[in-house]
Backbone as numpy.savetxt, mean C-alpha at the origin, in Angstrom:
# Nx Ny Nz CAx CAy CAz Cx Cy Cz
2.36 11.79 1.55 2.96 11.43 0.35 4.92 11.00 0.02
5.09 10.24 0.22 6.77 9.91 -0.09 7.11 10.97 -1.25
8.64 11.39 -1.42 8.84 11.96 -2.20 9.10 10.63 -3.27
9.20 11.27 -4.08 9.52 9.83 -5.50 10.66 9.99 -6.36
11.64 9.84 -5.02 12.82 10.48 -5.63 13.43 8.96 -6.00
14.53 8.95 -7.15 14.99 8.01 -7.87 14.01 6.96 -8.46
12.83 7.73 -9.34 12.29 6.92 -10.16 12.75 6.23 -11.18
13.93 6.76 -11.65 14.66 6.29 -12.88 15.39 4.97 -12.87
15.76 4.85 -10.87 16.61 3.51 -10.49 15.29 2.46 -10.64
14.07 3.07 -10.12 12.99 2.04 -9.97 12.63 1.06 -11.51
12.47 2.01 -12.29 11.97 2.00 -13.27 13.17 0.71 -13.98
14.28 1.09 -13.81 15.35 -0.12 -14.13 15.18 -1.24 -13.69
15.41 -1.61 -12.94 15.27 -2.74 -11.99 13.86 -3.32 -11.65
13.17 -2.26 -11.56 11.60 -2.69 -11.21 11.19 -4.38 -10.93
11.86 -4.81 -12.51 11.18 -6.48 -12.36 12.11 -7.15 -12.04
13.17 -6.47 -11.16 14.39 -7.44 -10.50 14.18 -7.42 -8.93
13.63 -6.35 -8.20 13.78 -6.25 -6.57 12.86 -7.22 -6.44
11.60 -7.27 -5.90 10.83 -8.17 -4.92 11.32 -10.01 -5.14
11.06 -8.90 -5.12 11.04 -10.38 -5.62 9.90 -11.56 -5.28
-4.18 -31.22 2.44 -4.78 -32.19 1.63 -5.08 -33.09 0.91
-5.03 -34.41 0.56 -5.43 -35.32 -0.65 -6.27 -36.23 -0.34
-6.17 -37.20 -0.53 -6.90 -38.36 -0.05 -7.33 -38.23 1.22
-8.47 -38.87 1.77 -9.01 -39.43 3.06 -7.53 -39.99 4.14
-7.86 -38.98 4.99 -6.38 -39.99 6.04 -7.27 -41.20 7.13
-6.31 -41.83 7.62 -7.00 -42.61 8.30 -7.20 -42.05 9.80
-8.33 -42.75 10.55 -8.64 -41.91 11.92 -9.40 -43.33 12.52
-9.36 -42.69 13.93 -9.86 -43.46 14.77 -11.14 -44.01 14.56
-11.82 -45.40 14.72 -13.26 -45.68 15.02 -13.75 -45.08 15.56
-13.51 -43.80 16.78 -14.68 -43.71 17.41 -14.70 -41.97 17.11
-13.78 -41.83 16.06 -13.73 -40.37 15.59 -14.96 -39.92 15.31
-15.59 -38.92 15.36 -17.37 -38.70 14.74 -17.18 -38.26 13.32
-18.26 -38.37 12.83 -18.25 -37.89 11.40 -17.63 -36.69 11.03
-18.48 -35.49 12.06 -18.04 -34.23 11.18 -16.20 -33.57 11.34
-16.11 -34.80 11.84 -14.63 -34.20 12.04 -13.20 -34.54 11.13
-14.15 -35.49 10.26 -13.29 -36.07 9.21 -12.66 -34.56 8.36
-11.44 -34.92 7.60 -10.50 -33.77 6.83 -11.40 -33.15 5.61
-12.76 -34.56 5.13 -12.97 -34.28 3.84 -14.21 -34.89 3.78
-14.89 -34.33 2.71 -16.50 -34.63 2.62 -16.59 -35.80 1.46
-17.25 -37.04 1.47 -17.70 -37.72 0.36 -18.75 -37.77 -0.21
-18.68 -38.20 -1.18 -19.72 -37.81 -2.48 -19.98 -38.72 -3.38
-20.97 -39.21 -3.53 -21.03 -40.80 -4.49 -19.57 -41.87 -4.80
-19.30 -41.92 -3.21 -18.45 -42.80 -3.43 -16.82 -42.74 -3.32
-16.56 -41.23 -3.70 -15.31 -40.31 -3.70 -15.01 -39.65 -3.08
-14.24 -39.58 -2.38 -13.92 -38.34 -1.31 -13.04 -37.10 -2.05
-13.72 -36.09 -1.79 -12.96 -34.92 -1.84 -12.69 -34.00 -0.97
-11.24 -33.12 -1.17 -10.88 -32.32 -0.06 -12.20 -30.93 0.48
-11.90 -30.79 1.33 -13.10 -29.96 2.07 -12.86 -28.78 1.46
-13.49 -27.98 1.16 -13.30 -26.24 0.77 -13.15 -25.67 1.90
-11.76 -24.49 1.68 -12.10 -23.68 3.17 -12.99 -22.78 3.33
-13.10 -22.85 4.08 -14.26 -21.81 4.55 -13.76 -20.44 4.44
-14.96 -19.47 4.26 -14.80 -18.28 3.65 -14.64 -17.43 5.16
-13.61 -16.84 4.91 -12.94 -15.73 6.16 -13.76 -14.71 6.05
-13.76 -14.20 7.07 -14.31 -12.71 8.09 -13.76 -11.84 7.06
-13.69 -10.46 7.53 -12.98 -9.53 6.45 -11.60 -9.43 7.61
-11.90 -9.31 9.25 -10.88 -9.29 9.83 -9.71 -10.47 9.75
-10.34 -11.75 9.64 -9.62 -13.08 9.34 -8.55 -12.76 8.23
-9.51 -12.30 7.19 -8.66 -11.81 5.54 -7.84 -11.27 5.79
-7.64 -10.40 6.60 -6.67 -9.09 7.05 -5.40 -9.58 7.44
-5.72 -10.42 8.77 -4.79 -11.26 9.14 -3.82 -12.05 8.80
-5.15 -13.06 7.98 -3.89 -13.86 6.73 -3.24 -13.54 5.63
-3.83 -11.92 5.55 -3.02 -11.63 4.54 -1.66 -11.09 4.80
-1.86 -10.32 5.95 -0.39 -9.78 6.98 0.37 -11.12 7.20
0.29 -11.98 6.95 0.59 -13.07 7.79 1.79 -13.68 6.50
0.55 -13.78 5.60 1.81 -14.02 4.39 2.70 -13.12 3.50
2.03 -11.99 3.64 3.15 -10.96 3.16 4.78 -10.96 4.19
4.14 -10.75 5.86 5.19 -11.10 6.19 6.40 -12.52 5.60
5.70 -13.84 6.11 6.22 -14.38 5.64 7.03 -14.67 4.67
6.39 -13.93 3.55 7.21 -13.45 1.91 8.30 -12.98 1.99
8.90 -11.76 2.59 9.49 -10.85 2.90 10.77 -11.32 4.17
10.32 -12.45 5.13 11.00 -12.59 6.10 11.90 -13.63 5.29
11.28 -14.69 4.35 12.04 -15.55 3.84 13.11 -15.18 2.90
12.79 -14.06 2.11 13.75 -13.41 1.05 14.53 -12.71 2.26
14.66 -12.33 2.97 15.54 -11.73 4.01 16.69 -13.11 4.18
15.76 -14.22 4.72 16.88 -15.20 5.24 17.18 -15.61 3.85
17.11 -15.40 2.64 17.62 -16.15 1.26 17.11 -17.09 1.01
16.12 -17.37 1.30 14.86 -18.87 1.17 14.44 -18.79 0.12
14.66 -18.26 -0.88 13.68 -18.00 -1.88 12.82 -19.23 -2.54
13.07 -20.35 -2.37 12.13 -21.53 -2.40 10.89 -21.30 -1.31
10.78 -21.29 -0.12 10.48 -21.05 0.93 9.28 -19.56 0.49
10.52 -18.74 -0.09 9.18 -17.12 0.11 8.43 -17.69 -1.36
8.62 -18.54 -2.00 7.34 -18.64 -3.74 6.74 -19.45 -2.88
6.86 -19.77 -1.72 5.67 -21.22 -1.29 4.03 -20.11 -1.05
4.55 -18.44 -0.90 3.50 -17.89 -0.30 2.81 -17.36 -1.79
2.70 -17.58 -2.52 2.29 -17.30 -4.04 1.01 -18.73 -4.51
-0.23 -18.39 -5.10 -1.16 -19.07 -5.55 0.40 -20.07 -6.70
-0.38 -21.15 -7.22 -0.07 -21.99 -8.44 -0.06 -20.97 -9.40
-0.54 -20.30 -9.80 -1.21 -19.58 -10.94 -0.93 -18.18 -10.06
0.29 -17.36 -11.15 0.63 -16.03 -10.61 -0.04 -14.96 -11.38
-0.79 -14.27 -11.51 -1.37 -13.07 -12.79 0.20 -12.06 -12.90
0.65 -11.78 -12.05 1.59 -11.16 -12.20 2.65 -10.53 -10.77
3.56 -10.54 -11.39 4.70 -10.39 -10.41 5.69 -9.27 -11.03
5.50 -8.13 -10.30 6.46 -6.86 -10.39 5.94 -6.40 -11.63
6.25 -6.47 -12.83 5.75 -6.40 -14.31 6.01 -7.96 -15.33
6.39 -8.81 -14.29 6.62 -10.14 -15.34 4.98 -10.63 -14.83
4.30 -10.98 -16.02 2.96 -11.23 -16.31 2.71 -13.04 -16.53
1.48 -14.11 -15.94 1.24 -14.95 -15.87 2.80 -16.08 -15.46
2.97 -15.92 -14.55 4.05 -16.55 -14.37 3.98 -17.44 -12.67
4.66 -18.39 -12.68 4.81 -19.49 -11.25 5.63 -19.43 -10.07
5.35 -19.86 -9.30 6.20 -19.81 -7.77 7.51 -20.56 -8.31
7.67 -21.21 -9.22 8.96 -21.57 -9.25 9.72 -20.85 -10.38
9.17 -19.85 -11.38 9.95 -18.91 -11.69 10.46 -17.81 -10.96
9.12 -17.58 -9.91 9.83 -16.33 -8.76 10.78 -16.72 -8.05
10.70 -17.92 -7.88 12.09 -18.20 -6.51 13.25 -17.96 -7.30
13.44 -18.45 -8.86 14.29 -18.22 -9.32 14.89 -17.14 -9.81
14.21 -16.23 -10.32 14.88 -14.59 -10.37 14.55 -14.10 -9.03
14.31 -14.40 -8.23 14.32 -13.73 -6.95 16.27 -14.19 -6.45
16.25 -15.19 -6.72 17.60 -15.95 -5.74 18.81 -15.79 -7.05
18.45 -14.92 -8.10 19.40 -14.88 -9.74 20.07 -13.13 -9.20
18.81 -12.33 -8.71 19.10 -10.93 -8.65 19.54 -10.79 -6.82
18.50 -11.27 -5.87 19.07 -11.08 -4.76 20.40 -11.51 -4.02
20.93 -13.28 -5.05 22.25 -13.81 -4.02 23.26 -13.17 -4.21
23.32 -11.98 -5.15 24.68 -11.10 -5.37 24.56 -9.97 -4.38
23.55 -9.86 -3.60 23.60 -8.91 -2.74 24.08 -8.95 -1.34
24.51 -8.25 -0.57 24.98 -8.84 0.76 24.30 -7.39 1.97
23.42 -8.40 2.73 22.60 -7.70 4.11 21.68 -7.12 3.43
20.78 -8.17 2.57 19.74 -8.36 2.12 18.37 -8.15 3.48
17.19 -7.33 3.57 16.28 -6.92 4.63 15.52 -6.65 3.88
14.44 -7.29 4.25 13.21 -6.24 3.83 12.41 -6.46 5.36
11.91 -5.16 5.68 10.96 -4.34 6.67 9.62 -4.28 6.27
8.45 -5.22 6.72 7.19 -4.83 6.35 6.50 -3.66 7.45
6.38 -2.37 6.97 5.68 -1.37 7.50 4.02 -2.07 8.03
3.82 -2.70 9.03 2.37 -3.02 9.59 1.10 -1.61 9.56
1.51 -0.63 10.17 0.99 0.41 9.96 0.41 0.75 8.74
1.25 0.66 8.02 0.58 1.33 6.64 0.06 0.00 5.62
-0.09 -1.20 6.30 -1.50 -1.65 5.55 -2.68 -1.73 6.00
-3.02 -1.37 4.51 -4.57 -1.36 3.86 -4.75 -2.19 2.92
-6.34 -3.05 3.17 -6.81 -3.91 2.76 -8.09 -3.57 1.78
-8.55 -4.17 1.10 -10.09 -3.39 0.21 -10.28 -4.78 -0.22
-11.18 -5.55 0.17 -11.54 -6.90 -0.39 -10.44 -7.31 -0.47
-9.99 -8.32 -1.67 -9.20 -9.47 -1.35 -7.82 -8.36 -2.23
-7.37 -7.40 -1.87 -6.21 -6.72 -2.52 -5.74 -5.66 -1.32
-4.91 -5.84 -1.08 -3.90 -5.14 -0.12 -2.92 -3.63 -0.62
-2.54 -2.98 0.14 -1.22 -2.25 -0.05 -0.79 -2.01 1.20
0.43 -2.31 1.17 1.49 -1.62 2.07 2.76 -1.36 1.91
3.64 -0.92 2.93 5.24 -0.05 2.17 6.03 -1.17 2.84
6.93 -1.38 2.41 8.03 -2.20 2.41 9.59 -1.46 2.65
10.02 -1.87 3.39 11.59 -1.07 3.45 12.55 -2.18 2.87
12.82 -1.64 1.58 14.10 -2.66 1.33 15.65 -2.22 1.09
16.95 -3.24 2.03 17.71 -2.52 2.15 18.90 -3.70 1.60
19.70 -3.36 1.33 20.67 -4.24 0.84 22.16 -3.10 0.83
23.48 -3.62 0.96 24.40 -2.93 0.99 24.27 -2.33 -0.28
24.39 -0.68 0.02 24.74 0.46 -0.94 23.11 1.04 -1.05
22.12 0.08 -0.87 20.83 0.52 -1.62 19.87 0.82 0.03
19.00 1.45 -0.47 17.66 1.42 0.63 16.41 2.37 -0.22
15.32 1.52 -0.03 14.13 2.33 -0.30 13.07 1.89 -0.02
11.83 3.03 0.37 10.80 2.36 0.75 10.14 2.31 -0.12
9.07 1.02 -0.39 8.53 0.37 -1.99 7.09 0.04 -1.19
6.20 0.91 -2.33 4.66 0.61 -1.66 3.99 -0.25 -2.51
3.42 -1.66 -2.47 3.23 -2.67 -3.13 1.94 -3.25 -2.86
1.46 -3.36 -3.93 -0.26 -3.90 -3.71 -0.67 -5.23 -4.13
-0.95 -6.13 -3.22 -0.69 -7.45 -3.36 -2.43 -8.25 -3.40
-2.73 -8.89 -4.34 -3.83 -9.80 -4.17 -4.25 -11.43 -3.87
-4.82 -11.40 -2.96 -4.92 -12.86 -2.50 -6.01 -13.80 -2.82
-5.80 -14.87 -3.23 -7.00 -16.13 -3.24 -7.40 -16.25 -2.08
-8.65 -17.09 -1.88 -9.27 -17.36 -0.37 -8.43 -18.19 0.44
-7.60 -18.60 -0.23 -6.10 -19.14 0.95 -5.18 -18.53 1.38
-5.42 -17.08 1.25 -4.51 -16.25 1.45 -3.21 -16.48 0.66
-3.26 -17.17 -0.51 -1.96 -17.31 -1.13 -2.18 -15.79 -2.53
-0.99 -15.40 -2.56 -0.56 -14.26 -3.14 -0.87 -14.59 -5.35
-1.71 -14.18 -5.59 -1.55 -13.96 -7.09 -1.50 -13.11 -7.68
-0.79 -11.89 -7.13 -0.94 -10.86 -8.23 0.24 -9.46 -7.23
1.78 -9.26 -7.57 1.89 -8.74 -6.54 2.92 -7.44 -7.59
2.66 -6.62 -7.47 2.62 -5.20 -8.35 3.66 -4.08 -6.86
4.70 -3.92 -7.27 5.16 -2.77 -6.91 5.25 -1.20 -7.87
3.96 -0.64 -6.78 3.52 0.83 -7.32 4.21 2.35 -7.17
5.02 2.53 -6.39 6.19 3.34 -6.29 7.43 3.28 -5.09
8.39 3.72 -5.71 9.23 3.64 -3.97 10.11 4.88 -3.86
10.15 5.10 -3.04 10.66 6.24 -2.64 12.38 5.88 -1.91
12.92 6.93 -2.45 14.64 6.29 -2.43 14.92 7.07 -1.01
15.69 6.16 -0.29 15.98 6.95 1.26 17.10 7.60 1.32
17.22 8.98 1.98 18.37 9.55 1.69 18.87 9.73 3.30
19.96 9.82 3.29 20.16 10.34 4.91 20.05 11.09 5.95
19.64 12.27 5.22 19.29 13.28 5.64 18.23 14.11 4.55
16.92 14.04 5.50 16.00 14.60 4.43 16.31 16.60 4.10
16.48 16.50 2.91 16.48 18.10 2.16 15.61 18.83 2.62
15.94 19.99 3.53 14.50 21.06 3.41 13.97 21.97 2.16
12.98 22.30 2.33 12.51 22.73 1.29 12.69 24.23 1.26
13.29 24.58 -0.08 14.05 26.19 -0.38 12.97 26.91 -0.02
12.44 28.14 0.53 11.69 28.97 0.43 10.28 28.66 0.39
10.53 27.35 1.46 8.77 26.93 1.80 7.77 28.28 1.85
8.02 28.94 2.85 6.86 30.04 3.21 6.85 31.20 2.02
7.80 30.94 0.92 7.01 31.69 -0.33 6.28 30.89 -1.64
6.49 29.37 -1.18 5.66 28.64 -1.84 4.40 28.44 -1.14
4.17 28.47 -0.30 2.98 29.04 0.56 1.71 29.15 0.10
2.52 30.89 -0.26 1.86 31.71 -0.85 1.39 31.79 -2.12
1.60 30.86 -2.72 1.17 30.50 -4.02 0.19 29.15 -4.35
0.06 28.65 -3.10 -0.45 27.60 -3.01 -2.15 27.48 -2.11
-3.10 27.15 -2.80 -4.37 27.41 -2.17 -4.05 27.01 -0.63
-5.05 27.59 0.19 -4.76 27.33 1.71 -6.38 27.33 1.86
-6.67 26.22 3.01 -7.53 26.11 3.83 -7.59 26.37 5.28
-8.55 26.86 6.09 -8.71 27.08 7.38 -9.75 26.15 8.25
-8.85 25.88 9.11 -10.01 24.87 10.10 -11.01 25.55 10.88
-12.69 24.65 10.69 -12.12 22.96 10.42 -12.87 23.31 8.91
-12.41 21.99 7.79 -13.29 21.84 6.77 -13.18 20.25 6.30
-13.55 19.91 5.45 -13.74 18.79 4.70 -13.58 18.80 3.48
-13.21 17.37 3.03 -12.56 17.16 1.35 -13.23 15.81 1.19
-13.77 15.65 -0.08 -14.01 14.25 -0.37 -13.17 13.80 -1.25
-12.37 12.50 -1.15 -11.32 11.94 -1.86 -12.74 11.79 -3.49
-14.02 11.85 -3.92 -14.51 11.84 -5.00 -14.54 12.78 -5.87
-13.82 13.86 -5.09 -13.62 15.73 -5.76 -12.83 15.21 -7.03
-12.88 16.11 -8.04 -11.96 16.31 -9.06 -11.36 17.11 -8.93
-9.87 16.57 -8.79 -8.26 17.34 -8.14 -7.54 17.33 -9.46
-7.19 18.47 -9.43 -6.18 18.64 -10.61 -4.69 18.12 -10.74
-4.32 18.39 -11.57 -3.22 17.12 -11.88 -2.09 18.03 -10.61
-1.24 17.63 -10.21 0.01 18.68 -9.37 0.91 19.56 -10.27
0.77 20.46 -10.06 1.91 21.73 -10.63 2.89 21.31 -10.06
3.92 22.29 -10.90 4.99 21.91 -10.42 5.68 22.41 -9.28
4.66 23.43 -9.00 5.01 24.51 -7.66 4.90 23.47 -6.56
3.48 22.70 -6.65 3.45 21.53 -5.21 4.62 20.47 -5.84
4.94 19.88 -6.50 6.25 19.24 -6.77 7.16 20.08 -6.40
7.83 21.10 -5.82 8.63 21.79 -5.01 8.59 21.54 -3.62
7.40 21.77 -3.42 6.79 21.58 -1.74 7.43 19.73 -1.25
6.82 19.13 -2.04 7.04 17.77 -1.71 8.77 17.42 -2.43
9.22 17.72 -3.62 10.52 17.38 -4.37 11.45 18.40 -3.48
12.60 17.59 -2.78 13.70 18.76 -2.38 14.74 19.26 -3.49
14.66 18.50 -4.70 15.37 19.83 -5.47 15.13 19.57 -6.80
16.01 20.04 -7.67 15.47 20.39 -9.23 15.19 18.59 -9.93
16.19 17.75 -9.25 16.21 16.12 -10.10 15.01 15.23 -9.38
14.89 15.72 -7.94 13.65 15.37 -7.68 12.41 15.23 -8.39
12.17 16.87 -8.73 11.11 16.86 -10.01 10.89 16.65 -11.01
11.96 16.51 -11.46 12.27 15.94 -12.56 11.99 14.46 -13.19
12.39 13.83 -11.89 11.84 12.22 -11.62 10.50 12.06 -11.88
9.76 13.11 -10.62 8.47 12.99 -10.18 7.49 12.92 -11.41
8.10 13.66 -12.53 7.64 14.38 -13.90 7.59 13.02 -14.43
8.41 12.28 -14.52 8.91 11.10 -15.47 8.25 10.32 -15.68
7.95 10.23 -14.12 7.56 8.61 -13.75 5.81 9.53 -13.79
5.31 10.32 -13.42 3.80 10.81 -14.60 3.58 10.79 -15.78
4.60 10.80 -16.78 4.56 10.79 -18.05 4.41 9.35 -18.39
5.13 8.19 -17.45 5.16 7.00 -17.89 3.75 6.16 -17.38
3.20 7.32 -16.55 2.02 5.88 -16.32 2.52 5.34 -15.10
3.36 6.04 -14.50 4.18 5.08 -13.02 2.61 5.53 -12.05
2.68 7.02 -12.31 1.71 7.53 -10.85 1.43 8.61 -11.68
0.01 9.00 -10.91 -0.59 10.07 -11.01 -0.35 10.87 -9.59
0.20 12.17 -9.82 -0.08 12.98 -8.96 -1.22 14.68 -9.05
-1.81 14.73 -7.57 -3.06 16.05 -7.56 -2.45 16.69 -6.81
-3.26 18.24 -7.13 -3.32 19.33 -6.85 -2.84 19.19 -5.36
-2.16 20.19 -4.60 -2.05 20.03 -3.06 -2.45 21.58 -2.47
-2.61 21.59 -1.15 -3.13 22.68 -0.66 -2.79 22.48 0.88
-2.79 23.70 1.76 -2.29 23.59 2.94 -3.29 24.41 4.14
-2.76 24.15 5.17 -3.47 24.53 6.26 -2.34 25.19 7.31
-2.67 25.88 8.53 -2.06 26.29 9.52 -2.16 25.37 11.09
-1.28 24.96 11.58 -1.26 23.88 12.25 -0.75 24.92 13.61
0.13 25.59 13.68 0.55 26.40 14.95 1.16 27.53 14.19
1.96 28.47 14.83 3.12 29.33 14.03 3.96 29.03 13.71
4.67 28.48 13.83 5.72 27.49 12.95 5.47 26.29 12.43
4.21 25.69 12.59 3.94 24.25 11.74 2.50 24.63 10.64
2.84 23.40 9.75 1.94 23.61 8.61 1.69 22.06 8.05
0.62 21.85 7.82 0.28 20.72 7.06 0.09 21.14 5.64
0.31 20.19 4.86 0.17 20.27 3.13 -0.45 18.73 3.25
-1.50 18.94 2.07 -2.01 17.37 1.91 -1.94 17.16 0.38
-2.05 15.83 0.25 -1.58 15.79 -1.28 -2.42 14.14 -1.71
-2.49 13.67 -2.71 -2.83 12.63 -3.50 -1.63 12.37 -4.71
-1.82 11.03 -4.46 -0.83 10.30 -5.53 -1.26 8.73 -5.48
-0.99 8.02 -6.92 -1.33 6.69 -7.46 -1.74 6.59 -8.28
-2.29 5.47 -8.68 -2.52 4.87 -9.60 -4.48 4.59 -9.88
-4.74 3.47 -9.80 -5.89 3.16 -9.54 -6.36 3.36 -8.34
-5.39 2.82 -7.35 -6.16 3.83 -5.89 -5.05 4.55 -5.65
-5.63 5.76 -5.54 -5.19 7.22 -5.03 -4.92 7.48 -3.69
-3.69 7.61 -2.90 -3.72 7.42 -1.64 -3.35 8.97 -1.09
-4.36 9.73 -0.20 -4.44 10.91 0.34 -3.24 11.08 1.27
-2.59 12.15 1.72 -1.48 12.11 2.51 -1.75 13.80 2.73
-0.72 13.62 4.49 -0.89 14.99 5.12 0.67 14.61 5.35
1.32 15.83 5.42 3.18 16.15 5.16 2.57 17.27 6.29
3.44 17.48 7.07 3.64 18.74 8.16 5.31 19.24 8.09
5.19 19.99 8.25 6.70 20.89 7.43 6.65 22.32 8.77
8.05 22.51 9.04 8.62 23.70 10.09 8.59 24.50 8.83
7.79 25.78 8.96 7.49 26.73 7.53 8.25 27.43 7.77
9.29 27.74 9.15 10.51 28.47 8.91 11.45 27.91 8.36
12.18 26.73 8.43 13.40 25.68 8.47 12.65 25.05 6.58
11.80 25.14 6.99 11.43 23.99 5.35 11.59 22.64 5.82
11.59 22.11 7.09 12.28 20.52 7.11 10.52 19.84 7.39
11.01 18.64 7.13 9.60 18.08 6.95 9.64 17.37 8.26
8.50 17.37 9.16 8.57 16.88 10.18 7.58 15.36 10.23
6.54 15.08 9.69 6.19 13.81 9.99 5.07 13.76 8.70
4.77 12.62 8.41 3.39 12.11 7.18 2.91 11.46 7.31
1.43 11.50 7.15 0.38 9.89 7.11 -0.75 9.90 6.29
-0.71 8.74 5.64 -2.09 8.62 4.68 -3.08 8.97 5.23
-4.33 9.34 4.83 -5.30 9.79 5.86 -6.86 9.72 4.74
-6.46 9.31 3.76 -8.06 8.40 3.07 -7.34 7.53 1.44
-8.08 7.34 1.21 -8.07 6.85 -0.17 -9.58 6.56 -1.12
-8.64 6.44 -2.32 -10.29 6.59 -3.87 -9.59 6.07 -4.68
-10.46 5.64 -5.38 -10.24 4.21 -6.54 -10.74 2.99 -6.05
-10.27 2.05 -7.05 -10.40 0.79 -7.21 -10.24 -0.11 -8.17
-10.47 -1.44 -7.84 -9.64 -2.89 -8.72 -10.72 -4.03 -8.57
-10.71 -4.66 -9.83 -11.52 -5.54 -9.72 -12.98 -5.97 -8.86
-13.36 -4.55 -9.47 -14.85 -4.50 -8.99 -14.72 -4.04 -7.28
-13.66 -3.54 -6.75 -14.01 -2.81 -5.40 -13.37 -1.66 -5.69
-14.25 -0.97 -4.76 -14.04 0.49 -5.00 -13.77 1.41 -3.32
-12.80 2.12 -3.16 -13.40 2.99 -1.94 -13.46 4.40 -2.11
-13.78 5.16 -1.38 -13.87 6.57 -1.40 -13.92 7.15 0.38
-13.45 8.38 0.50 -13.39 8.58 1.88 -13.95 10.29 1.97
-14.47 10.63 3.15 -14.37 11.67 3.45 -13.73 12.09 4.85
-12.89 13.29 4.55 -11.82 13.47 5.67 -12.47 15.04 6.44
-13.03 14.81 7.33 -12.86 16.26 8.46 -11.59 16.52 8.93
-11.19 17.51 8.79 -10.11 18.34 9.99 -10.69 19.56 10.78
-10.64 18.89 11.84 -11.46 19.48 12.94 -10.58 20.71 13.55
-11.08 21.61 14.61 -10.43 22.94 15.14 -9.43 22.35 16.56
-9.30 21.06 16.48 -8.86 20.91 17.88 -7.57 19.85 17.05
-7.32 20.21 16.11 -6.46 19.18 15.07 -6.19 17.88 14.71
-7.67 17.47 15.32 -7.49 16.16 14.90 -8.38 15.77 13.21
-8.37 14.80 13.19 -8.99 14.27 11.41 -9.52 13.27 11.93
-10.74 12.93 10.71 -11.65 12.13 10.91 -11.80 11.39 9.80
-11.21 10.56 9.57 -11.53 9.63 7.72 -12.52 8.90 7.50
-13.70 8.82 6.97 -14.90 7.85 7.20 -14.73 7.31 5.50
-14.12 6.20 5.73 -14.16 5.23 4.57 -15.50 4.52 4.10
-15.82 4.78 2.83 -16.87 3.38 2.21 -16.25 2.75 1.18
-16.25 1.03 1.66 -15.63 0.02 0.60 -16.73 -0.73 -0.17
-16.35 -0.82 -1.19 -18.05 -1.43 -2.11 -17.39 -2.17 -2.43
-17.66 -3.97 -2.55 -17.23 -5.11 -3.32 -18.26 -5.70 -4.21
-18.05 -6.20 -4.54 -19.18 -7.87 -5.48 -19.81 -8.50 -4.25
-20.64 -8.99 -4.88 -21.49 -9.60 -3.24 -21.62 -11.27 -4.30
-21.03 -11.96 -3.86 -21.01 -12.74 -4.24 -21.39 -14.33 -3.50
-22.52 -13.50 -2.44 -23.23 -14.40 -1.52 -24.39 -15.18 -2.56
-24.69 -16.54 -2.19 -25.61 -17.05 -2.60 -27.30 -16.69 -2.52
-27.83 -16.10 -3.52 -29.32 -15.66 -3.29 -29.12 -14.05 -2.80
-28.01 -13.29 -3.43 -27.87 -12.24 -2.93 -28.86 -11.40 -3.35
-29.19 -10.04 -2.94 -30.53 -9.20 -3.03 -29.71 -7.93 -4.10
-28.33 -7.73 -3.32 -27.78 -6.36 -4.01 -26.63 -6.71 -4.65
-26.30 -6.85 -5.76 -25.25 -6.83 -6.73 -23.62 -6.64 -5.82
-23.71 -5.69 -5.08 -22.80 -5.25 -4.15 -22.63 -4.90 -2.78
-21.63 -5.24 -2.48 -22.22 -4.85 -0.49 -20.94 -3.82 0.21
-21.51 -3.26 1.14 -20.48 -2.26 1.54 -20.31 -2.14 2.93
-19.09 -1.68 3.19 -18.70 -1.53 4.56 -18.14 -0.02 4.57
-18.33 0.32 6.27 -17.94 1.62 6.19 -16.94 1.43 7.25
-15.81 2.20 7.61 -14.47 1.75 8.64 -14.37 3.48 8.96
-14.03 3.66 10.13 -13.61 4.91 10.38 -12.14 5.15 11.07
-11.42 6.26 10.89 -9.68 6.46 11.27 -9.58 7.40 11.92
-8.92 7.35 13.12 -8.85 9.00 13.58 -7.24 9.11 13.69
-6.96 10.55 13.55 -5.48 10.51 13.66 -5.55 12.06 14.61
-4.22 12.31 15.42 -3.90 13.25 16.51 -2.72 14.16 15.88
-2.90 14.83 15.23 -2.21 15.71 15.10 -1.47 16.96 16.20
-0.33 17.03 16.16 0.28 17.98 17.96 0.63 19.42 17.18
0.58 20.12 17.71 1.06 21.88 17.47 2.64 21.33 16.85
3.24 20.30 17.34 4.56 20.37 16.69 4.51 19.63 15.39
3.49 19.16 14.97 3.55 18.74 13.64 3.71 16.80 13.76
3.80 16.14 14.83 3.81 14.90 14.78 1.96 14.72 14.62
1.98 13.49 13.81 0.87 12.79 13.29 0.84 11.41 14.07
-0.38 10.98 14.77 -0.59 9.53 15.09 -2.17 9.23 14.89
-1.93 7.98 14.15 -3.18 7.72 14.18 -3.79 6.41 14.93
């Protein structure tokens, strides 16, 4: 879990930051099935887009996300807004808006910034049903943050909801956790091998665990403010030994969707080495996901996720359909994590 630094900044300007038709002419010898529209009772209708497979939906969603942020980086606000549906349920905190209004607000805010650049972290992309979460680095002169966004798409892969869930303000150099070894003695410890389920009832994160993830008193204060404001929930952590000098700390945070993560630390210096999301719990819009996470003796981690979503297929026998996915991670004795 990325440290929730600068939550105050996020809350202050979260509202500002992110910002066909009739039948065509055809050759006489073209086959009927190649027509772009269907005929019904003497009228011509646009052919409806075919239902995309899960893999196609993920690919199309990521293309839309990349196109949106590439246009924002280039200062092409109208082009960026074309990645939204005609009616947008929510954009940041603005509800019931339109692409035109989004383009106007994005231009108003970003056009005053220098060296604007958005970078999508494709490795963090995760999709559940028609809703995806992904981390995006936002940069302009004097500012840099990693923002986790939650985006919902229609069947044409157009965005109809865009919400920024949390931001991690980037520091030039991460600050080591002071007294990490002492803190570990007061936090629950597990020994390999073990398993956790994201359906378990986790306690809200204590200030002690915040000290492990936050580098100073100001960090902890901002994290608490974010929790009180309902922006995010943080859950109790535990740790386990990876090698003599390296430990892994597991935490969970989020809103309707809770992302569990593994952070590795040098237990002597308190420096963070690496971090990675390892499981998800929660849901939205009728969809849900749970995970069983296995931590093995050889330091590998296996996450088995179960995704459930409403079954809209005609004559469906079951109201919901499920999909199982497996993710594997390798943790080195030096603390590096590879998915």
